[in-house]
N, C-alpha and C positions, 0 to 999 in steps of 0.2 A: 505492500499498501504503502502509494504518494505520501510525503510529509507533511504537503500539505493541505490535503485530504484529511485524515487524520488531526492538525489542525483546528480544520474547520468544523468536526463532529463534537471534539470537545471545545467550541467554541458556539458549536448552536449555531451556527454561522450557514447562512442556506444561498446559492447564486446567484455570489459575486461574480461580476463577467474576468472582475478583477483583484487580486489578493489586495485587500486595506495594508497600509504602510504607519504604521508602527511609528512616535519619537520615544528612548526610555530613557531616562538620568542615573545617572553614574549614580544615584541609588535603585537601583533599578525599580524607579516609578512611573505606572505609567504619564506621558506628557499630553503627548495630544495621539492622536487618529485621525485617519487622511484614509477614508473609506471613493469615493470617486476622485480618482488623479488623471491626469492628458499628461504621456509621456512625454508633450514636448516642453510640455512646464514643471515637471517630476520632481529636478531636479533642486529647480527655485525655488520651486514653493520649501523642498524640506531646507536648504539651509539659510532660508530667510528664518524659519517655524525657532530654529538652533540660533541665528544670531537673535533669537524674542528671546527667547528664553532664555538669555547666560544675564 
């Protein structure tokens, strides 16, 4: 079984066209979750979130 399938089942996630992105800090605390992202600006969006969290 693929790793993502196991994660979806564990988190009870259904019908995701694209896996979500989670921003987790150094203390292993979930800081942000992105569920609908676009490939062309995804990296910039993540970098901006990380800069805001610092």
